[in-house]
C-alpha atoms as one frame of an Amber mdcrd trajectory, in Angstrom:
protein
 -20.134  -8.296  -8.387 -22.079  -6.956  -5.258 -20.575  -4.378  -2.834 -17.267
  -4.402  -4.609 -16.958  -8.079  -4.682 -16.521 -10.266  -7.269 -18.045 -13.507
  -7.108 -16.477 -17.527  -8.831 -18.603 -19.588 -10.269 -16.581 -22.389  -8.587
 -17.447 -23.427  -5.325 -15.143 -26.134  -4.616 -12.772 -23.149  -4.160 -11.760
 -22.676  -0.546 -10.489 -19.330   0.508  -7.133 -19.959   2.492  -5.341 -16.646
   2.575  -6.481 -13.139   2.606  -4.627  -9.678   1.576  -4.187  -6.343   2.680
  -3.505  -2.793   1.508  -2.173  -0.597   3.712  -2.792   3.220   2.680  -6.117
   3.933   2.861  -6.517   0.829   4.514  -5.323   0.002   7.028  -3.682   3.712
   7.691  -6.304   6.137   7.416  -4.531   8.581   5.049  -6.212  11.937   4.105
  -3.847  14.982   1.391  -2.562  16.842   4.111  -1.632  19.196   0.873   2.337
  19.160   1.764   3.456  19.387  -1.849   0.889  22.270  -2.609   3.369  24.251
   0.435   6.487  23.138  -0.931   5.658  24.096  -4.377   4.441  27.741  -2.772
   7.577  27.878  -0.359   9.575  27.787  -3.397   7.891  29.220  -6.006   7.073
  26.331  -8.717   3.248  25.545  -9.378   1.912  21.805  -7.911   2.602  20.766
 -11.653   6.009  22.053 -12.186   6.465  20.595  -8.488   4.893  16.899  -9.106
   7.027  16.664 -12.434  10.230  17.884 -10.966  10.670  15.102  -8.485   7.965
  12.707  -9.790  11.222  10.761 -10.775  12.770  10.424  -7.377   8.986   9.172
  -6.145   9.128   6.598  -8.494  12.451   5.091  -7.790  11.782   5.450  -4.542
   8.758   3.370  -4.635  10.559   0.828  -6.189  13.672   0.449  -4.130  15.906
   1.608  -7.278  17.286   4.412  -5.051  18.189   3.910  -0.986  16.914   6.960
   1.460  19.847   8.852   1.702  19.992   9.368  -2.557  15.899  10.578  -1.687
  17.420  12.777   0.703  20.719  14.083  -1.776  18.163  14.374  -5.285  15.761
  15.690  -3.439  18.320  18.457  -2.234  20.021  18.411  -6.091  16.453  19.164
  -8.155  14.816  21.547  -5.589  17.753  23.540  -4.368  17.784  22.669  -0.574
  19.595  22.481   2.364  19.924  19.086   4.076  17.571  20.152   7.307  15.331
  21.683   4.581  14.728  18.558   2.371  14.770  16.908   5.962  11.479  19.061
   7.117  10.046  18.102   3.624  10.381  14.535   4.208   8.959  15.296   7.913
   6.039  16.580   5.595   6.085  13.198   3.243   5.695  10.691   6.217   3.552
  12.714   8.240   1.422  12.512   5.091   2.498   8.406   4.019   1.592   6.823
   6.994  -1.690   8.625   8.286  -3.688   7.162  10.948  -4.493   3.708  11.685
  -7.579   1.974  11.224  -8.113   0.187  14.693 -10.950  -1.837  13.939  -9.766
  -3.177  10.174  -6.718  -3.633  12.053  -7.859  -5.703  14.161  -9.911  -7.693
  12.288  -6.938  -7.941  10.040  -5.207  -9.575  13.075  -7.575 -11.742  13.758
  -7.832 -13.905  10.895  -4.929 -15.653  11.867  -4.360 -18.600  12.470  -7.454
 -19.860  10.280  -5.726 -18.107   6.960  -3.127 -17.323   6.352  -2.942 -13.368
   6.174  -0.500 -10.599   4.057  -0.212  -7.075   2.786   0.514  -6.064  -0.273
   1.303  -2.177  -0.725   3.051  -0.004  -2.820   5.472   1.070  -0.613   8.543
   4.440  -0.585  11.929   3.092   0.921  11.503   3.126   4.596   8.288   2.415
   4.934   8.871  -0.603   6.919  10.875   0.382   9.332   8.757   3.258   9.864
   5.544   1.243   9.669   6.444  -1.127  12.370   7.764   1.017  14.276   4.521
   2.281  14.819   1.617   0.248  13.545   3.851  -3.012  14.403   2.220  -4.335
  11.138   5.215  -6.976  11.038   3.563  -8.437  14.579   0.210  -9.001  12.979
   0.329 -10.766   9.515   2.360 -13.616   8.077   3.867 -11.784   5.397   4.625
  -8.162   4.106   5.649  -7.223   0.507   6.534  -3.460  -0.207   7.128  -2.636
  -3.786   9.951  -1.093  -2.748  11.633  -4.095  -1.791  10.782  -6.628  -4.630
  10.678  -3.921  -7.661   7.429  -3.915  -8.895   4.229  -2.235  -7.986  -0.033
  -2.875  -8.314  -1.200  -2.927 -10.885   1.961  -5.232 -12.469  -0.207  -8.908
 -12.175   3.611 -10.306 -11.001   3.234  -8.595  -7.591   0.061 -10.556  -7.039
   1.483 -14.144  -8.585   4.544 -13.065  -6.093   2.654 -12.793  -2.813   0.677
 -15.582  -3.596   3.400 -17.991  -4.774   5.200 -16.423  -0.923   1.655 -17.188
   0.747   1.494 -20.954  -0.761  -1.828 -20.367  -2.120  -3.528 -20.333  -5.434
  -4.359 -16.896  -6.749  -7.736 -17.847  -6.518  -7.550 -19.033  -3.072  -6.901
 -15.369  -1.737  -9.491 -12.633  -1.216  -7.561  -9.232  -1.366  -8.620  -5.909
  -0.352  -7.492  -2.472  -1.624  -9.265   0.908  -2.049  -7.722   1.723  -5.563
  -9.732  -0.050  -8.067  -7.582  -0.563 -11.176  -5.168  -2.518  -7.864  -8.527
  -4.548  -7.169  -9.068  -4.953 -11.152  -5.880  -6.288 -11.512  -5.745  -8.287
  -8.624  -9.373 -10.209  -9.878  -7.064 -10.443 -13.462  -4.297 -12.489 -11.738
  -7.295 -14.637 -10.527  -7.692 -13.553  -7.115 -11.227 -13.172  -5.397 -11.123
  -9.182  -4.816 -12.777  -6.486  -3.144 -12.763  -2.694  -3.267 -12.470  -0.769
   0.118 -14.979   1.502   0.853 -15.596   1.625   4.628 -14.628  -0.715   7.133
 -18.319  -1.961   7.517 -18.597  -2.812   4.019 -15.441  -4.683   3.912 -15.581
  -6.247   6.871 -19.087  -7.733   5.328 -17.741  -8.620   1.954 -15.180 -10.777
   3.420 -17.246 -12.550   5.628 -19.400 -13.638   3.150 -16.218 -14.730   0.923
 -14.561 -16.709   3.778
């Protein structure tokens, strides 16, 4: 392994697909501290705020609840009025969406039509609409697999298998890029060629070497 890349021993494998993560890869998403701000407003420690709200974030990440239910549950759990919940979720989405990694997005777009491409994201209910509206992800890739739409999330091996299946490729024929090491490790275990994202230059170079 070099630069976060796993080299397959077989030279007969032809790469047919490339799969990218979103947050921290296609989107630049620094922590903005919204959770600490809201915990302080509510007189809670960050740990207490996380403990109270975690069931909502988890359910939303696998599509077990809709956006309206997210708002209702947060209001009930935190004792917030509807306008306050709207303000909280506005802060959540500001951090979630971040800003576009323009260089990497253009590189990813340019991989088609030579390769099948997909986005694989641990997401939250409502993400597809917001990310497409802001960044047009649906227009630059063949497939988007959101955890909240398929009911499972990385590092569950089934989500990598599902992505490759929908792309019509074997796992070893696909390169996967993510900034979270356990998710990269899980992709490797599922048979994919996986690269740990550190920065654009490194990621692009590692992908180009593997293609």
